[in-house]
N, C-alpha and C positions, 0 to 999 in steps of 0.2 A: 355743523359738524356731519362727519362723515359717518353712516349706519354702518353696523359692522355686516359682514360678507353673510349670504349664507351657506351655509355646510349642507354636502350632499355627499352620496356615494352612490354607486351603480356597478356593472358587468357589461364586458362583451362577453355576452352567453354566444358557447356555442353546439351544437349536435352534431356528434358524429357520424358521419354516411361519408359513403367513396366521395364526393364532392362536401367537406363541411360546411354546413348553415349556420345564420349569425341571427340573432334575433332582434328585431326591432319592434315597436309597439305602437300605435294611433290612441292618441289622447282622444278622449271623447268630447271635450269643451271645445276644443283648438281644430280639430280635424289633422293633428300635425302627426308625421310619423318621427320618434326620439329613439333614443336608446334606452334602455332601462333603465333608471335612478329613483331618488327621492330623498328627501331631509331625512339628516339623523334627529333621532330622537331625544330628551333629555336623558344624557347619563349614558347612550349609546354610543361605542366605537366605529370608527367608517366604514370597518369590513363588516360586521357586521349588520349594521343600516342596508348595504350593499346587498348582505344576501336574503336578508329580509325582504327590500325594495323589489327585487328580482324575483321571489317566490309571489309576492303580490301582484306584480304586474305581467308577469309571463306564465303563473299558474305551473311551474314546476321547480323540484327542488333542488338543488344546484350545490357542486363544488365547488369550491373558492382555491384558487389558487396564485400566478402572480399577480403582483401589483402592475398596473401595466402606465400610467400617468395620472396627470390632474389637468381636469380643463376648467377654465375659466374664463366668463364670460359675462355681461351686465345683462341684469333682467328684469325690469320693474324699477330702474333707478338705483339697484343694490348689486354688488358685483355677487357671482356664483358661485363657488368653488366647488367643483365635483370630482371624485375621487374614483377610479376604474379598476376592477380586479379583472383576471381573465375567470372566467368561470366555466363548465362544463354541466350540461342539463341530462338530466333522465328521459327515458323514453317518452312516456305518455304523463301529462300533468296532473297534479295531484290536489290541486282544488281551482277553483273558480276564480276569475280575473277580477279585479277589484273595480269599484266603479266607474274610477277616472280614466280606464282602459275601455276602449270599444276592441279591439282585435290587436293579436300577436302573431309577427309572420315568420316565418324560417327561410332567410334567402341566400345563396354565394357570396361573400364579400363582395365584389364588385355592384352587385343587384341590389344589396344591403345598403352600400355610400350613395345609391343614386337615389333609393327609395326616403333618406331620411331627407325631411322638412328643411331644417337650420345648415348654414354654410358653417359654422363653426363646429358641427356635431358630422358633417360628410368629413373635412378635413380631417380631424382628429380619429375617426375609424379609417380613412385613408391610410394616414399612418402608424397607427398601434392596431389595425387589425393582421396583417402580415406578422405580426412580433406573435399576436396569439396564436394562429395557425399554424406558425413555425415550433412553438413552444410546445402547443397539443401535440404535435408529430413527434417531437422527441418524446414526448411523456409517453408514448404507445409503444415507442422501440423497446424489444427485449433490452436489459439492461444485463451485461458481461460482467462476470465477478471478476475482478482483476486476482489474478494468483501473484500473493504476497512473497518476499525473497524469502523470506522461512518457511514459506509452504514450499517453493520449489526445493529450497536445501533438505525439506523432511522428505520428498521424495524421490530425493536421489539416493541410487544406492550407495551403501555405504564401501568405500575402498577397503579389498583385504589387507591387513596389516603386512608389510612388507618385513620380510625375515631381515635383523641387524646384521651386518657384515662385520661390525668390529667386534675385536676382542679386547680384554681388560690389559694394560700393558703397565706394568710394574719397572720403574727404570731408577738405580742406586744413583744418586748426583756424583759427585766428586767429594772430597774433605774441603770443608770450607764454604762451599755454594749451597743456594737456599733453592729448591726446585717446587715448585705446584704442582702436585696431584691430578690426575688427567680425570674431569669431571668433577671438581671439585673447587672452590673457591676458597680453601684454606690452604695455608703452605703448607708443605710437608718438611718433616724434621730432618736438618740438613747437617754436612759435617761431621764431627766425631760422636753425633749423637746417632745417625745411621750406620756410618763403622761399628758401633758397639753393637746395635742390633743387629748388624750382619753376624757378629763374631758368635753372636749369643743363640744363634739358629743354627750355626753352621752344622752342627751333627744332625739337627733337625731336619734342615734341607738335606744334607747327604743323606740322610735314611729314609728321605724321600723319592730321591732320586735313583737309591737304587730299587725301592719299590717299583718306579715307573719302569727301569730297563726289564723287570722281570718279569712285567703285565705287557709290554710290548712285544705282539708275535712275533714269531723268526721270521723275515721277510723271504720271501720263493723269488731268487733271479738267477735268471739262465744267462749266463755270460758267452754273447757270438766269438768266433774266434778270433775275429782282426778287433775287438772292445776292448779298451785298459782302460774303463770304467771302474770305481772301487764298488763293489756292492753296499745295496742299503741300508744292510746291518751294520757293516763295519763305519759308514758317515756316522750312523747314528754314534753307536759308541765314543768316537773320537770327539763327538758335538758335547754328548756329555759329560768326558774325560776334562774336554775344556772348562764348561760352567762349572764341574768340580775346582778346577785350579784357580779358576777368577773368583768363586769362593772362600779358597782358602788366602788367596793376596789380599783380598777385600778384609780377611780378619787381625 
């Protein structure tokens, strides 16, 4: 019967300098250089176990970031499954190393790969190490806040309202036809109803025209010797007379 695999967790632990450094630890019993890691305790999650084991084996408090991958290998007749996260270490150690660890060393990535004793750990760090360095470099870049479309609209100066050049127009429909009032979705009253409305308001309209005629200031027009144009005042009077005639015919 196959034995259950051993579950463990650890970290690719970086210390930020001009050239980022990677932590490798030296085991006391076997005198081997390995990545910091350890077995999960009962009820412990892999991420929590990784953070605890790195603190115990390097002596540094760390911040845990992206998950980098899983390394599976055979050890002592059983498979060992190790999950790794990218971690950032503080400047100074906060505790003594655990008894199983003789020393910890901080090396550039290439040197750390060469320092590792086990070939499968060298291959793993060689593949995920550049990813960890790239992620750390991106995390250090200042984040530029993206301006939303709504913010751009709010910051744009409001356009000044343009004066309307349209004038209300009232058109009397021909008898028997239906028209639609301008600017309205409702049909206008048609045929005889419109003629009746015009007839009933004829006296009022005539009075209004008289009042408008009185309020129009007299036009000043100097006629050149060779100009046969009709004075402005005369054109206005003729126009109003035509309107009065049209209103009477419509009645």
